[in-house]
N, C-alpha and C positions, 0 to 999 in steps of 0.2 A: 877166734871171733876175725876175719880177715879183716884191710881197709875198703877190699869191694864190695864189706855193706854196709861202711858207714859214709854219710853221706855229708858233704860242709853246706854252707849253708847259704852258698851261691849256689851251687847245681839243687838244695832244698828249693829254693826260689824258681829256680829256673824247670824243672819238675811242674809243683805248684802256683806257676804264676802267681805270685807274692816277694814282696819283693823284702832284701836283703834288712831293712830295716822293719818292715812286721813283723819279721821272726822277731825281728830282735827286741820287740816291743811283747812280742805276744811269753816268750822267756822272760820276760824282766815282770810281766804279770798272771808268770803259773801256768801258762794256760799254754795245751799241748803244740806241736807232739812233744812228747819226751826228748830229751839231750843231752848232751856228755859235755864233761869238764874235765880234763885231767887237771889232775894238783896241781898246782902252781904254772899253771898258761892261762894265755890269754883262749886258744882253742877250740871250736864249739863244732862236735858232731852229733848227726840225726843216725841212730839204727834206722837202715830201709823196718824193721820189720814192725818200731817205732809210727815210721811213716803213714805203709798200708795199712795200722792196726786205727790211727786219727785219719787218714782220707776214705778207707771202707762204708763206716758208718754211717755218710751225706754219700755213697754213689749211688745211684737212679741207674733202676734197673726196667729198661723199658715198658715190659713184659709186665711190670704193676700195675700199671697202671688203666690195666684190659680188663 
């Protein structure tokens, strides 16, 4: 897994529009997206694949409304 496949909370916040605090609250509550926290570290990272899996089910296709 390369570093480019991982997002920081700040990067995910910019991507989703959710605040870093909201992302922290979601982690606390056990809500998606899944995240990684290396042992003995305060660093939080999100896999891009997990973020896409989390976002995709909520995406709407404009063709669905016809």
